[in-house]
ZADO-1210 file (C-alpha; in nm, 4 decimals, padded with zeros to 6 digits):
<atoms>
<atom x="00.0000" y="00.0000" z="00.0000" code="MET" pos="1"/>
<atom x="00.1673" y="00.3181" z="-00.1213" code="SER" pos="2"/>
<atom x="00.1135" y="00.6326" z="00.0886" code="ILE" pos="3"/>
<atom x="00.2292" y="00.9923" z="00.0361" code="VAL" pos="4"/>
<atom x="00.2083" y="01.2353" z="00.3297" code="LEU" pos="5"/>
<atom x="00.1391" y="01.6003" z="00.2398" code="TYR" pos="6"/>
<atom x="00.1786" y="01.8910" z="00.4832" code="ASP" pos="7"/>
<atom x="-00.0419" y="02.1967" z="00.5336" code="GLN" pos="8"/>
<atom x="00.1081" y="02.3673" z="00.2255" code="GLN" pos="9"/>
<atom x="00.0391" y="02.0642" z="00.0028" code="GLY" pos="10"/>
<atom x="00.4084" y="01.9690" z="-00.0083" code="THR" pos="11"/>
<atom x="00.4871" y="01.5965" z="-00.0227" code="ALA" pos="12"/>
<atom x="00.6994" y="01.5368" z="00.2890" code="ILE" pos="13"/>
<atom x="00.7256" y="01.1605" z="00.3254" code="ALA" pos="14"/>
<atom x="00.6086" y="00.8361" z="00.1738" code="TYR" pos="15"/>
<atom x="00.5700" y="00.4637" z="00.2298" code="SER" pos="16"/>
<atom x="00.5832" y="00.2049" z="-00.0454" code="GLU" pos="17"/>
<atom x="00.5060" y="-00.0922" z="00.1784" code="ASP" pos="18"/>
<atom x="00.2453" y="00.0636" z="00.4096" code="GLY" pos="19"/>
<atom x="00.4797" y="00.0219" z="00.7059" code="GLU" pos="20"/>
<atom x="00.8083" y="00.2126" z="00.6754" code="HIS" pos="21"/>
<atom x="00.8005" y="00.5916" z="00.6291" code="ILE" pos="22"/>
<atom x="01.0803" y="00.7720" z="00.4425" code="TYR" pos="23"/>
<atom x="01.1427" y="01.1364" z="00.3614" code="THR" pos="24"/>
<atom x="01.1880" y="01.2082" z="-00.0078" code="PHE" pos="25"/>
<atom x="01.5597" y="01.2506" z="00.0668" code="ALA" pos="26"/>
<atom x="01.5593" y="00.8800" z="00.1592" code="GLY" pos="27"/>
<atom x="01.5822" y="00.9007" z="00.5385" code="LYS" pos="28"/>
<atom x="01.3821" y="00.6376" z="00.7285" code="ALA" pos="29"/>
<atom x="01.1895" y="00.8416" z="00.9881" code="VAL" pos="30"/>
<atom x="00.9000" y="00.6316" z="01.1213" code="ALA" pos="31"/>
<atom x="00.6914" y="00.3202" z="01.0864" code="TYR" pos="32"/>
<atom x="00.3213" y="00.2374" z="01.0953" code="LEU" pos="33"/>
<atom x="00.1822" y="-00.0220" z="01.3330" code="GLU" pos="34"/>
<atom x="-00.1890" y="-00.0762" z="01.3992" code="ASP" pos="35"/>
<atom x="-00.2804" y="00.2699" z="01.2692" code="GLY" pos="36"/>
<atom x="-00.0176" y="00.4504" z="01.4775" code="SER" pos="37"/>
<atom x="00.3027" y="00.6179" z="01.3648" code="LEU" pos="38"/>
<atom x="00.6117" y="00.5517" z="01.5734" code="TYR" pos="39"/>
<atom x="00.9641" y="00.6879" z="01.5546" code="ALA" pos="40"/>
<atom x="01.2259" y="00.4130" z="01.5417" code="PHE" pos="41"/>
<atom x="01.3107" y="00.5139" z="01.8992" code="SER" pos="42"/>
<atom x="00.9669" y="00.3779" z="01.9979" code="GLY" pos="43"/>
<atom x="00.8068" y="00.7198" z="02.0580" code="VAL" pos="44"/>
<atom x="00.4405" y="00.7383" z="01.9552" code="HIS" pos="45"/>
<atom x="00.4114" y="01.0244" z="01.7039" code="LEU" pos="46"/>
<atom x="00.0463" y="01.0132" z="01.6042" code="GLY" pos="47"/>
<atom x="-00.2123" y="00.8076" z="01.4194" code="ARG" pos="48"/>
<atom x="-00.3236" y="00.7550" z="01.0619" code="LEU" pos="49"/>
<atom x="-00.6981" y="00.7338" z="01.0220" code="GLU" pos="50"/>
<atom x="-00.9267" y="00.8050" z="00.7263" code="ASN" pos="51"/>
<atom x="-00.6332" y="00.9384" z="00.5242" code="GLY" pos="52"/>
<atom x="-00.5267" y="01.1956" z="00.7852" code="LEU" pos="53"/>
<atom x="-00.2297" y="01.1813" z="01.0195" code="VAL" pos="54"/>
<atom x="-00.3084" y="01.3426" z="01.3531" code="ARG" pos="55"/>
<atom x="-00.0640" y="01.4222" z="01.6306" code="ASP" pos="56"/>
<atom x="-00.1135" y="01.3078" z="01.9889" code="ASN" pos="57"/>
<atom x="-00.3303" y="01.6139" z="02.0592" code="GLN" pos="58"/>
<atom x="-00.5700" y="01.5420" z="01.7689" code="GLY" pos="59"/>
<atom x="-00.4501" y="01.8147" z="01.5281" code="ALA" pos="60"/>
<atom x="-00.3888" y="01.7294" z="01.1617" code="VAL" pos="61"/>
<atom x="-00.0227" y="01.6875" z="01.0648" code="VAL" pos="62"/>
<atom x="-00.0526" y="01.5364" z="00.7153" code="PHE" pos="63"/>
<atom x="-00.3120" y="01.4326" z="00.4610" code="PHE" pos="64"/>
<atom x="-00.2896" y="01.1561" z="00.2020" code="THR" pos="65"/>
<atom x="-00.4413" y="01.0983" z="-00.1412" code="ASP" pos="66"/>
<atom x="-00.7158" y="00.8896" z="00.0187" code="THR" pos="67"/>
<atom x="-00.9028" y="01.0989" z="00.2753" code="VAL" pos="68"/>
<atom x="-01.2222" y="00.9019" z="00.3443" code="THR" pos="69"/>
<atom x="-01.5115" y="00.8684" z="00.5845" code="GLY" pos="70"/>
<atom x="-01.7202" y="01.1223" z="00.7629" code="THR" pos="71"/>
<atom x="-01.6349" y="01.3436" z="01.0536" code="GLY" pos="72"/>
<atom x="-01.4150" y="01.6438" z="01.1166" code="LEU" pos="73"/>
<atom x="-01.1947" y="01.7360" z="00.8232" code="TYR" pos="74"/>
<atom x="-00.9637" y="02.0201" z="00.7555" code="ILE" pos="75"/>
<atom x="-00.9477" y="02.2157" z="00.4318" code="VAL" pos="76"/>
<atom x="-00.6753" y="02.0537" z="00.2264" code="ARG" pos="77"/>
<atom x="-00.4483" y="02.2653" z="00.0083" code="PRO" pos="78"/>
<atom x="-00.3736" y="02.1816" z="-00.3535" code="ILE" pos="79"/>
<atom x="-00.1045" y="01.9166" z="-00.3701" code="ARG" pos="80"/>
<atom x="00.2278" y="02.0262" z="-00.5146" code="LYS" pos="81"/>
<atom x="00.4370" y="01.8099" z="-00.7446" code="ILE" pos="82"/>
<atom x="00.6130" y="01.5310" z="-00.5554" code="LYS" pos="83"/>
<atom x="00.9923" y="01.5506" z="-00.5474" code="PRO" pos="84"/>
<atom x="01.2061" y="01.2681" z="-00.6791" code="LEU" pos="85"/>
<atom x="01.2761" y="00.9963" z="-00.4266" code="LYS" pos="86"/>
<atom x="01.6322" y="00.9803" z="-00.3002" code="GLY" pos="87"/>
<atom x="01.8204" y="00.6609" z="-00.2289" code="THR" pos="88"/>
<atom x="01.6678" y="00.5029" z="00.0781" code="ARG" pos="89"/>
<atom x="01.8905" y="00.4564" z="00.3801" code="GLN" pos="90"/>
<atom x="01.9018" y="00.1340" z="00.5740" code="LEU" pos="91"/>
<atom x="01.6240" y="00.0977" z="00.8279" code="LEU" pos="92"/>
<atom x="01.7322" y="00.1678" z="01.1852" code="PRO" pos="93"/>
<atom x="01.6475" y="-00.0952" z="01.4423" code="SER" pos="94"/>
<atom x="01.3114" y="-00.0528" z="01.6102" code="LYS" pos="95"/>
<atom x="01.3044" y="-00.0027" z="01.9843" code="ARG" pos="96"/>
<atom x="01.0006" y="-00.1286" z="02.1741" code="PRO" pos="97"/>
<atom x="00.6971" y="00.0825" z="02.0911" code="ALA" pos="98"/>
<atom x="00.5655" y="00.3093" z="02.3649" code="ALA" pos="99"/>
<atom x="00.2098" y="00.2630" z="02.4813" code="ALA" pos="100"/>
<atom x="-00.0448" y="00.4490" z="02.2730" code="LYS" pos="101"/>
<atom x="-00.1708" y="00.7595" z="02.4490" code="PRO" pos="102"/>
<atom x="-00.5421" y="00.8026" z="02.5030" code="LEU" pos="103"/>
<atom x="-00.7141" y="00.8952" z="02.1786" code="ARG" pos="104"/>
<atom x="-00.7753" y="01.2714" z="02.1791" code="PRO" pos="105"/>
<atom x="-01.0736" y="01.4403" z="02.0195" code="ASN" pos="106"/>
<atom x="-01.0159" y="01.5165" z="01.6520" code="ASP" pos="107"/>
<atom x="-00.9538" y="01.8851" z="01.5878" code="MET" pos="108"/>
<atom x="-01.0005" y="02.0856" z="01.2686" code="VAL" pos="109"/>
<atom x="-00.6695" y="02.2697" z="01.2981" code="ILE" pos="110"/>
<atom x="-00.3255" y="02.2034" z="01.1606" code="TRP" pos="111"/>
<atom x="-00.0584" y="02.0857" z="01.3991" code="SER" pos="112"/>
<atom x="00.2351" y="02.3192" z="01.4578" code="ALA" pos="113"/>
<atom x="00.4507" y="02.0148" z="01.3727" code="LYS" pos="114"/>
<atom x="00.3263" y="01.9779" z="01.0130" code="SER" pos="115"/>
<atom x="00.6296" y="01.9037" z="00.7968" code="GLY" pos="116"/>
<atom x="00.9536" y="01.7117" z="00.8509" code="GLU" pos="117"/>
<atom x="00.9860" y="01.8437" z="01.2078" code="ARG" pos="118"/>
<atom x="00.7008" y="01.6073" z="01.3033" code="PHE" pos="119"/>
<atom x="00.9484" y="01.3202" z="01.2826" code="PHE" pos="120"/>
<atom x="01.2191" y="01.4850" z="01.4978" code="GLU" pos="121"/>
</atoms>
């Protein structure tokens, strides 16, 4: 399952070709998906992917994908910009044990201050 993550300006920030490992377009492995949650390789819970939106741990939208679906609270999505070329992918870092998922916050209709590559830092 191929996924492209776009930020609040419509810029393609990261992608997954296997539906599990997330890379920046420069080729850096930055996160992985497990049971609808995004985790840093350090095990830190970053957010969740649901209905084509990535939300941070406070419920704000960080990224949108090409497949926003369902009903509920949605944010106005900008026009998607042209995707950059994919760089050579780095080796995957080892995964540390995943942290417990935080309680699911209420979905908000605002953009996260972390939208962009800084979300993965």
